[in-house]
N, C-alpha and C positions, 0 to 999 in steps of 0.2 A: 251106645256106650263107646267112649273113646278108648282106644287101645292103651294099655299101660305103657307100652314101649314106643308110642308114637313120637314122643319128644326126642327120644334117641335117634329115631329115623330122620326127623326134621334136622337135627344137628348134624347127622351124618351127611345128609344131602348138602348142607352148607359147607361142611369140610371138603367134600369131593368137588363141589363146584368151585370153591375158592382155590383148591389145589390145581384144578384144570386151568383156571384163569392165570395162576402163577406160572404154570408151564408155558402157556401162550405168551405171557410177558417175557419169560426167559428166552423163548424162541425168537421174539422180536429183537431182543437185545443181541442175541447171538448173530442175527442176520442184519445188523445195522449197516454193515458195509457190503452186503451181498448185492451184486448188480441185478436190478430188476425186481428185487424183493418188495412186496407190498405188506405193510404192517397188518397184523391180524387182530381181530377183536372177538371176544366171546360174547355172544348174545344170550343174556340170562332171561329166563321166564319163570313165573310162579308155577309150581305144580298144582294140580287140581285140589280144590278145597275138600274138606271132610265135614259132613258126609255128602255123598252124591245123592241125587234124587232117586227114590225108589220106594216100593211098598214097605220094605223092611228097614228103611232108614231110621236111625234113632232120632228122637225128638230132642233137639238141642237149640240153644238160642240162635245160632247161625252157623254158617260154615267156618271151620277153623283152617287156617293156612297149614299146608303140609311141607312147605320148604321151597327150595329153588332148584332149577335144573339148567344145564347148559344146552340151549336149543341148537345153536350152530356156532362154528368158528369161521367167521367171515373175514375176507380180506377187504381193506378199505381202498376203493378205487373209484375214480370219476371217469366214466366213459367219454363224456364230452371233452374233457381235457386231453384224453388219449387221442381223440380224433383231431383236435386242434394241433397237438404236437406232431402227429403224423403228417398233417398237411404241410407244416413248416419244414419238417424233415425231408419231405418229398421235394420241396423247392430248393433246399440245401443241396440235395443230390443233383438236381438238374443244373442249377446255376454254378455249382462247384465244378461239374464236368465241363460246362461251357467256359467258365473262367480259366480253368487249368489249360484247356485246349488252346484258347485264344492267347493266353500268356506265353505258351510255348511257341505259338506262331509269331508273336511279337519278338521273342528271343531270336528266332531265325532271321526275321527281317532286319532286326538290329538298327532301327531308325529312331532318332537321327544320330548317327555316328559317322566317323571318318571312313569306316569300312562298309557302310551301307550303300545301297544302289544309288541313292540320291547324290551322295558325295562322289561316288565313282563316276556317275554320268556327268557331273559338273566338271570333273577333271577331263573327261573325254571331250566335252564341248570346248573347254578352254584349250585343249591341245589342238583342236581343229581351228580355233581362232588364231593360235600361234602359228599354225601352218599357213594361214592366209597371209600372214605378215612376211613370211619368207619361205616360199615353196621349195627353194633349192637347198635349204638347210637340212642336212641329213639327220641332225639331232631332233629337229621338229618333227620329221617324218617318223623317226623311231618312237618319239613320245606318243604320237597318234596310234601307232601300232600297239605299243605296250599298254596304253590306257584302254584301247579296244579289247585287248586280251583280258584286262581287269573287269570290264563290263561283262564279257562273256562268262568269265569264271564266277562272278558274283551271281549272275542269273542261274548258272549251273548249280551253284551251291544252294541257292534258294529252292530250286526245284527238288534236288536230291534230299535236302534236309526236311522240307515239308512233306515229301512222300514217306520219309523214314518215320517222322512223327505220326503221320496218318496211319502207317502200318501198325505202330504201337497202339494207337487208339482202337484200330480194328481188333487187335489181340485183346484189349481190355473189354471190348463188347462181348467177346466169347467168354471171357472170365466172368463177367457180370451175369451173363445168361446162365452159366453153370451155377453161380451163387444163388440166383433166383430159384432155380430148380431145386437146389439143396434146401433152401428155406421152405419152399412149398412142400417138399417131402416131409421135412421135420414137423411142420405145422399139421400136416395131415396125420402123421403118426401120433402127435399129441392129442389131436381130435379123437382118434381111435381109443387112446388110453383113457381120456376123459369120459368117453361114451360108455366105458366099462365100469366106471366108478360112480358117476352121478345117479344112475337109476337105482342104486342101493341107498340113496339118501345122504351120501357123503359129499363133502365139498373139497375137491382136490386143489387146494390153493397153490401148492407148489407147481402143479402142472399148468395152472392158469398163468402164473408168473413167467414160466419158461416160454409159454406160447406167446405172451405179450411182448417179450423181448425179441422173439423172432419176427413178429409182425412189425415191430418198430424198425427192425433192420430192413425188412421187405419194403416198407413204405418209402425208404430213402432211394430205393432202386426203381420202383414203378409206382404210379398213382393208384391207390386202392380204396375200396370201401369195405368195411368190416361189418357184418351183420351177425347178431347172435341168434341161433336157431335152437329151439327146444323141440325135438321130435315128439309127435303126438303119443307114441307108445314108448314112454320113457320111464316106466317103473315108478318108484317112490322118490323121484327127484325132488330135492329141496326147493323151496320158493326162492332162495338166494343163489341157486345154481346158475352159473354163467351160460352154460350150454356150449354148443359147438360153433365154430367160426366158419361162416361162408365169406370168402374173400373174392371180390369182383374187381377186375381191371377197369379203371375209369378214364374218361377223356380228361384233357387238361382243364376244361371248364367245369368239371365235376359231373357231367352227364354220362350216361351209359352208352357203350357201343351197341350197335344193332346188327345181329343179335348179341346179347350180353356175353362177355368173356369172363368166366369164373375160373380163377386160378385154383381155388379150393372150393369144391361144390358140396353143399349140404342142403337137404330139403327136409320136409316134415316127416319123411319116412326114414331118415337117417343119412349116412354119408353116401355120396355118389362117386366122388373121385377127384382127381387133380388134372389140370391142364398145364403141362410144362412148356416152356418156351424153347423154340428152335429157330436160330437165325439162318436165313438163306441169303446167298450173295449172287449177284448177276455174273454170269460166266464171262461176259465180255468186258465189263468195266470194273468188276470186283466190288461194286458198291452193294450195300444192303438193299435187297429188293423184296423183303417180306419177313414177317415174324409169325411163326406158326405156334398157336396155342392149342394143343390137342388137335382137333379136327378143323379148327378155324384159323384162317390166315389173315393177318393184318397187314395192309399195304399202306395205310396212312398212319403216321407216327405222332398223332396229336394227343399223346399222353405225356405225362411229366415224369420226372425222376432221373436218376443218374444214367440209366440205360438210354433213355430218350436223348439226353444231353450228349452222350457219346456218339449215338447214331447221327444226330444232326451236326456234329463236328466232323465225323469221319466221312459221311456222304451216303446218300440213299437215292434209289431210283423211284421217281414219282409215277403216279398212275399213267401220265401222258408220255412216259418214257424218258423225260428229261432228268438230269442229275442235279441234285441240290445238296447243300451242306457247306459248312464253313471252309473246309480244306479244298474240296473240289472247286468252289467258287474262286478262291484265291489262286489256285493253280491255273484255272481257266483264264482269269484276268491277266496273270503274268504271261501266259502263253499267247493270248491274243495281242497283248501289248507288244511283246517281243517280236512276234511274226510280222505285225504291221510295220514296226520300226525297221526291222531287217530288210523287208522287201522294198520299202521306200528308200532306205539308205543305199542298198545295192543298186536300185534303178538309177539313182542320181550318180553313183560312183561309176557305173558303166557308161554314162554319157560323157565322162571326162577323159583326159589324157594323162598318162603317166609321164614322169620326167624323161624328156628326150625321146618320146614315142610319137610317131606320125599318125597312129590310128587310135581310135577310141578304145578304152580298156574293155577287155572281155572278162575281166576278173570281178567276182563278187568280193566285196570287202569282208562280209560275214558269210558263213556257211551254215546251213541247217541240214540235219540228217533226216532223210525221208522216213516217215513212219514213226517219228519220235516227236515229243513236244518241242516247240521252239525254244522255250526256256531251258529245257533239258539238254538240247543238242547244239545250241549256238556256239560257234567258234569263229575266230578270225582266220581268214584264209592263210594257209601255211606259206604260200608263196609271198604274201605281203609281209608276214612275220620275218621271213628270211631276207627279203629284199624290199625295204620300205619305199624305194624309188618307184615301185609299181602302184603306189597310192595315186589314184587319178585326181590330182589337185588342179590340173590345168583345164582350160576350156577351149584351147586351140591346139591344132595339130603341131606336134613337136614339142609341146610344153615349153614355150619360150620363157626366157628369164622374166620373173615377176608375174607370170600368168597364174592367177589364183581364182579364176571365175568358178570353177567347179568346187574348190575348197570352200568358197563362200556359200555356195548352195548347200553343201554338206553341213556347214556350221549353222546356217539359217534353219536347218531342220529342227533345231532346239525349240524355236518359237512357232513352228508350223503345226497347225491343228491336224488331227487325224482325218478330219472331214475334207481337208485339202490335199490329202495324199492321192497320188495318181495310181497307186497300186492297191486299191480297195478290194476286199474280199467279203464273204458272207458274214464275217464277224466284225466288220468295220463299224457297223451301226451301233455296236455296244461301246465303242470307244469315243470319248469326248475330250475336247481340249487337246493340248500338246502332250508329248510323252511325259514331260516333267510334271505338268499339272494333273494329268491322269494318274500318274503314280502317287503323287501327293494325296490325291483323293482316296486312293486305295489305302494308304497308310492311315489317313485321317479316319476313315470309316472303321478300320481295324481297331484303332485306339478308342473310338467311341463305343464300339461293340464290346471290347474288352472291359472298359470302364463301367459300362452298363451292367455287364454280367457280374463284375466284382461288387458293384453297389447293391445289386439285388441279392447277391450272396450274403453280404454283410447284414443287410436288413433282415433276411431270413434267419441268419444265425442269432441276431438279437431277439427276434420274435420267438424263435424256438427256445432260447434260453429263458425268456420270460414265462412262456407257457410251461416249460419243464419245471421252473421254480414253483409255479402254482401247483403243478401236478405232484411234485415232491412234498409240498406242504400238506397235501392230502394223504399221499400214499407212503412216504418214507417214514422211517423210524425216528422218533424224537426221544433221545435217551432221557431227557428231563421228564417227559410225559410218562415214559415207561417206568422210571424210578418212582414216580408218584403212584402209578397203578400198582407197582410192586408193594409199596407200603400199604395201600388201600386193601389189596387182596390178602396181604399178610395179616393185617389186623382183623379182617373178616374171618380168616382161618382161625386165628387165635380166639376170636369171640365164639365161633362155632365150637371150638374145642372146649372152651370154658363152659358153654351151654351143655355140652355132653357131660362134662365133669359134674355140673350141677344136677343134671338129670340122674346121673349115677348115684349121687349122694342122696337124692330124694328116694330113689328106689331102694337103696341100701337101708334107709331109715324104715321104709315100709316093710321090707323083707326081713331084716335082721333086728329091728329095734322095736317092733310093735307086737303085743300079745306075749303069751308064755309058751306057745307051741314049740316043742323041741327042747325045752329047757330041762 
């Protein structure tokens, strides 16, 4: 026998379910502009039919529906698109850091301009050519001395400016490491909160969204792999529960480190903990010589992301003890180039004779400060600056009128290859071509590297925007769609209310309108 009030219960369930769906629609509309919010959907299911199977079940033609229930409130999210977006975000972080670092380096080098080293060296070479035409002209000698000072000042400026930028990048590394640790802690805390909600059968969509925003931010800093873990002893967790996030640091090619490095560790028994990053620096060079993740130390930096880009710009110590990185490489090239040039120029200068001098010059034209980089410490000899007649332009004793043999040798150094220098050292093998061609090669490579980083950054930004557009088409709130759902659920609510009114009228007829009892 069907209950007299079963129709009222069925209508009530329709009212409650439609009301809940309207509340969810309203929540979607309210959060249409909330960062990281994923639209939510109420999953509706039929309630069990009547009667159920049993010995005392009434004999009726078939089971009668008993209404509807809201099974879950699920957020709409595509994990595949999330993974794609985080891959591109990671590339944006890496190429963005590299592009910014190389752009700053280009700004320091300032080529090609009138104030760059190439133009300054050209003025210096021209001044030496001018000296060969008239070695007795005091003005020509003063021009050689002054342009030599300009060369030294430019190299000093390059070194000091590059090291200042490098120091700023080093500070950014520490800032980003702290940011990574903050994100790891926040994700771990959200994992803990989620682990207290899901076992009771609830779906903490707001916590999921907060956690995904943090993971998106983390993916830009380091390359990661996110795995969903549902612990074996997890109570009455819903089938649509996302579970806890295990976050592993990955290599640039997508493979795992051996042993694996988990930034946030979760296994089947529950949460294990976190591995925060600690940056260590070599005491001698100041370069990065290791990244410590918990108890594991990483000495090869073949992961991607903004942190890796900053380290590879700032400089790091390799396993074999050598130093690598964009800024150390540039400083080393400038230093080797400057040292080789100064040593050869001074050697030629000391072979010549100053104006009116009967003995070969004992003065170095350029001076380097022991213990410091050549580019950092190069200066024109103070005695030459005060008295340009001490420039050894002559090749004969006494500096006879018109004697320019040594001035020609100094001027010819412009075309002389480093391999032909008489003053070679252990770094000479790294130098190719003449001073001008070698420096042009340095600038050319810098331009190519900077352009490549910028191009890769632009490509990654475009791809990330495309993936994010697809992701938002799935997860973001469409007000048009929500308005349609609002009307749909409103009408369903009205229909359920009308059904309840109709059932009330039926019962009123039976209770108050039939028979004579009570009259």
